[in-house]
Structures are given as C-alpha cells and as structure tokens.
PAZAPA-4460 file (N, C-alpha, C; in steps of 0.05 Angstrom, whole numbers, plus 32768, in hexadecimal, padded with zeros to 4 digits):
% residues 101
    n_x    n_y    n_z   ca_x   ca_y   ca_z    c_x    c_y    c_z   seq   type   mol
   7F07   7F45   8174   7EEF   7F52   8181   7ED9   7F52   8188     1      M     A
   7EDA   7F32   8181   7ECF   7F27   8196   7ECF   7F27   81B5     2      K     A
   7EE9   7F27   81B2   7EEC   7F26   81D6   7EE3   7F40   81DC     3      L     A
   7EF4   7F59   81D3   7EF4   7F6F   81D6   7ED0   7F74   81DC     4      A     A
   7EB4   7F68   81CF   7E9A   7F6C   81D3   7E95   7F5A   81EC     5      E     A
   7EA3   7F49   81E3   7E94   7F35   81FD   7EA0   7F3A   821F     6      E     A
   7EB4   7F48   8221   7EC5   7F51   8237   7EBA   7F77   8237     7      N     A
   7EAE   7F8A   822B   7EA8   7FA1   822E   7EBD   7FB0   8225     8      E     A
   7ED4   7FA5   8219   7EEB   7FB7   820C   7EEB   7FC5   81F8     9      L     A
   7F00   7FD2   81F0   7EF5   7FE6   81D2   7EFF   7FD6   81C5    10      P     A
   7EEC   7FE3   81A7   7EF3   7FD0   8193   7F11   7FD0   818A    11      R     A
   7F19   7FC2   8177   7F2D   7FC5   815A   7F24   7FDB   8153    12      V     A
   7F28   7FED   8145   7F27   8001   8134   7F34   8005   8121    13      V     A
   7F54   7FF2   811B   7F61   7FF4   8100   7F79   7FDE   810F    14      S     A
   7F85   7FDC   80F5   7F9D   7FC2   80F4   7FB7   7FCE   80EB    15      I     A
   7FBE   7FBE   80F0   7FDB   7FD2   80E1   7FF1   7FC0   80DD    16      Q     A
   7FE6   7FC0   80C3   7FF5   7F9E   80B1   7FFE   7F9B   8092    17      N     A
   801A   7FA1   808F   802D   7FAB   8078   8012   7FA5   805D    18      P     A
   8015   7FC2   8057   800B   7FB7   8035   8012   7FD0   8022    19      Y     A
   8015   7FD1   8009   802A   7FDE   7FF6   8025   7FCA   7FE1    20      N     A
   802F   7FD3   7FC9   802D   7FD3   7FB1   803E   7FB1   7FAE    21      L     A
   8050   7FA3   7FBC   8062   7F92   7FC4   8057   7F7A   7FDA    22      L     A
   8041   7F85   7FE7   8032   7F73   7FF4   8018   7F74   7FFF    23      N     A
   8010   7F68   7FE9   7FEB   7F6A   7FEE   7FE3   7F54   8003    24      R     A
   7FEF   7F49   8011   7FDF   7F2D   8021   7FC8   7F3D   8032    25      T     A
   7FBF   7F4F   8039   7FAF   7F57   8044   7F94   7F54   802D    26      F     A
   7F96   7F5C   801A   7F7C   7F57   800E   7F7A   7F3A   8006    27      E     A
   7F89   7F27   8014   7F81   7F08   8013   7F66   7F05   8022    28      I     A
   7F70   7F0D   8039   7F53   7F09   804F   7F51   7F17   805D    29      G     A
   7F62   7F2B   8060   7F59   7F36   807B   7F49   7F57   8071    30      L     A
   7F49   7F63   8050   7F3B   7F6E   804C   7F1C   7F7D   8054    31      A     A
   7F14   7F59   8047   7EFF   7F58   804A   7EF1   7F5C   806F    32      E     A
   7EF9   7F47   8079   7F04   7F4D   809E   7EFA   7F67   80A7    33      I     A
   7F13   7F74   80A3   7F17   7F8F   80A0   7F00   7FA2   8097    34      S     A
   7EF4   7FA0   8080   7EDF   7FAB   8078   7EC4   7FA3   8088    35      H     A
   7EBA   7F8B   8087   7EA6   7F83   809E   7EA8   7F8F   80B3    36      R     A
   7EC2   7F8C   80B9   7EBC   7F95   80E0   7EC1   7FB6   80DE    37      E     A
   7EBD   7FBE   80CD   7EC4   7FD4   80CC   7EE0   7FE7   80DD    38      D     A
   7EF4   7FD4   80CE   7F0E   7FDD   80DE   7F21   7FE6   80D2    39      A     A
   7F30   7FF9   80D5   7F3C   8008   80B7   7F5C   7FF4   80B6    40      G     A
   7F60   7FF7   80A5   7F86   7FEB   809E   7F95   800B   809F    41      L     A
   7FA4   800A   80B4   7FC2   8015   80B6   7FD5   8014   80A5    42      L     A
   7FDF   8021   8087   7FF6   7FFF   8081   800E   8008   808B    43      A     A
   800E   7FF1   8092   8034   7FF0   8096   804A   7FEE   8083    44      Y     A
   8057   7FFC   807C   806C   8003   8069   8062   8003   804F    45      S     A
   8054   8013   8040   8045   8022   802F   8059   801E   801C    46      P     A
   8075   8024   801F   808F   8035   800E   809A   8018   8004    47      M     A
   8092   7FFD   8014   80A1   7FEC   8014   80C0   7FE6   801F    48      A     A
   80BF   7FF2   8035   80DC   7FFC   8040   80EE   8013   802D    49      F     A
   80E3   8018   801D   80E9   802C   800D   80EA   8028   7FF5    50      G     A
   80EE   8010   7FF1   80F5   7FFC   7FD5   80E6   800C   7FBA    51      V     A
   80C7   800F   7FC3   80B9   801B   7FA5   80C6   8039   7FA3    52      L     A
   80D7   8049   7FB1   80DE   805E   7FAA   80EA   805C   7F98    53      S     A
   8101   8047   7F8D   810F   8043   7F78   812A   803E   7F89    54      G     A
   812D   804D   7F9A   814C   8052   7F9F   8155   8031   7FA1    55      K     A
   8153   8023   7FA6   815C   8009   7FAA   8169   8003   7F8A    56      Y     A
   8158   800C   7F6E   815F   8001   7F58   8177   8004   7F48    57      L     A
   8184   8018   7F56   81A9   8021   7F4D   81B9   8008   7F54    58      A     A
   81CA   8004   7F41   81DE   7FF5   7F4B   81EB   7FF2   7F69    59      K     A
   81ED   800D   7F6C   81FC   800F   7F8B   81E8   8013   7F9B    60      S     A
   81D4   8007   7FA6   81BB   8012   7FB9   81C9   802B   7FCF    61      P     A
   81BE   8041   7FD5   81C8   8057   7FEE   81D0   8046   8004    62      P     A
   81E3   805A   800C   81F7   8055   8022   81E7   804B   8036    63      A     A
   81D9   8057   8040   81CC   805F   805D   81B8   8059   8055    64      N     A
   81AA   804D   8043   818E   804A   8046   8183   8026   8055    65      A     A
   816C   802C   8060   8167   8014   8076   8174   7FF9   8067    66      R     A
   816A   7FEE   8050   816F   7FD5   8047   818D   7FD7   8039    67      L     A
   819B   7FE2   803E   81BB   7FE6   803B   81BF   7FE0   805A    68      T     A
   81BC   7FE8   806B   81CE   7FE4   807C   81BC   7FC8   808A    69      L     A
   81A1   7FC9   8087   8192   7FB6   8099   818B   7F9C   8081    70      F     A
   819B   7F84   8083   8199   7F7A   8065   8182   7F5F   8069    71      E     A
   8181   7F65   808B   816B   7F4B   8088   8151   7F5C   807E    72      R     A
   8142   7F76   8079   8131   7F72   8076   8135   7F72   8054    73      F     A
   8137   7F5A   804B   8133   7F4C   8034   811C   7F46   8028    74      S     A
   8100   7F53   8034   80E5   7F47   8030   80E3   7F5B   8015    75      R     A
   80F0   7F62   8008   80E7   7F71   7FED   80F8   7F6F   7FD8    76      Y     A
   8112   7F66   7FE3   8126   7F5C   7FD2   8124   7F3C   7FC0    77      S     A
   811C   7F45   7FAB   8114   7F26   7F9C   810A   7F39   7F7B    78      N     A
   811B   7F28   7F68   8108   7F28   7F50   80F5   7F3D   7F48    79      P     A
   80E0   7F2D   7F52   80C0   7F34   7F47   80BF   7F54   7F5B    80      Q     A
   80C6   7F53   7F6D   80C9   7F72   7F7B   80D4   7F86   7F69    81      A     A
   80EA   7F7A   7F5E   80FC   7F8B   7F52   80F3   7F90   7F35    82      E     A
   80EB   7F80   7F2E   80D1   7F87   7F16   80B7   7F9B   7F14    83      I     A
   80B0   7F92   7F2A   8095   7FA1   7F36   809B   7FBA   7F3D    84      A     A
   80B2   7FC0   7F47   80B8   7FD8   7F50   80C6   7FE9   7F37    85      T     A
   80CE   7FDF   7F35   80DC   7FEF   7F11   80C4   7FF6   7F00    86      R     A
   80B0   7FE8   7F02   8097   7FEE   7EF3   808C   800F   7EF8    87      A     A
   808A   7FFB   7F10   807A   8019   7F21   808B   8037   7F26    88      Y     A
   80A3   803A   7F27   80B9   8050   7F28   80B4   805B   7F04    89      V     A
   80B7   8045   7EF6   80B5   8051   7ED8   809A   8063   7ED1    90      D     A
   8085   804B   7EDD   806C   8058   7EDA   8066   8078   7EE4    91      L     A
   8072   807D   7EFD   8069   8099   7F10   8080   80A7   7EFC    92      A     A
   809F   809E   7EF8   80AB   80B6   7EEC   8097   80C1   7ECC    93      H     A
   808C   80A7   7EC3   8081   80B0   7EAA   8066   80C5   7EA8    94      H     A
   8060   80C7   7EC2   8050   80D9   7EC4   8059   80EA   7ED3    95      H     A
   8070   80F7   7ED4   8077   8110   7EDD   8076   8108   7F00    96      G     A
   8076   80F1   7F13   806E   80EF   7F25   8083   80E2   7F3B    97      V     A
   808F   80E8   7F57   809D   80E4   7F5E   8092   80C3   7F65    98      D     A
   80A4   80AC   7F63   808D   8095   7F73   8093   8097   7F91    99      P     A
   80A0   80A4   7FA1   809B   809F   7FB5   8083   80B8   7FBD   100      A     A
   8077   80C1   7FB6   805E   80DA   7FC2   804B   80CB   7FC1   101      C     A
***
C-alpha cells in the first residue's frame, strides 16, 4: 500500500486469504490491518475444500471429491478439524439447514 501510494499506483482494495471455520489465521493480524486500511477480504476456501459440507465425515469419502482425488490437500484432515466439522454439521442439521448453505 505504501509503494502504491509513493508511486501513484492503484491501492490494494482487497486480499484473498484462506478463511473459514477451520482456518482463522486472518483474524490474528490481518483483520486489523484490513480494517484500518479499508481493504476487504475475499475469503479463499470458505468451505475448507468442501470439508465443512460434512461429505468427508462418512467412513468412505465420495469417490470423485477433491480430497479423495488429491490427498496432498490434507490441511483440514486432522482430529481437531473432524471434531469441529462434526459439531458444525450437527448444529446445521439441528436447525434444518444444509451445512453448505
């Protein structure tokens, strides 16, 4: 932003960072700067690669789903993520809402 100002370039108006129920790192430092500099957030992977839909909670994951096909995307494949996802999906179902909506 400083370089844009110094060089009379367009200023940053948004950033695109991972942000979802399972990844809150934006809140640690970037949220304050984003607010102060009036630069919005375009959330990347708001459904955590589809994990928050609940489809990976089944014993056998969907055959052609991204995380089934590309195991290297294991960012949300850990016990804490499963516990949080299960709680989120259960809460959504309790209120008659699709977790992906």
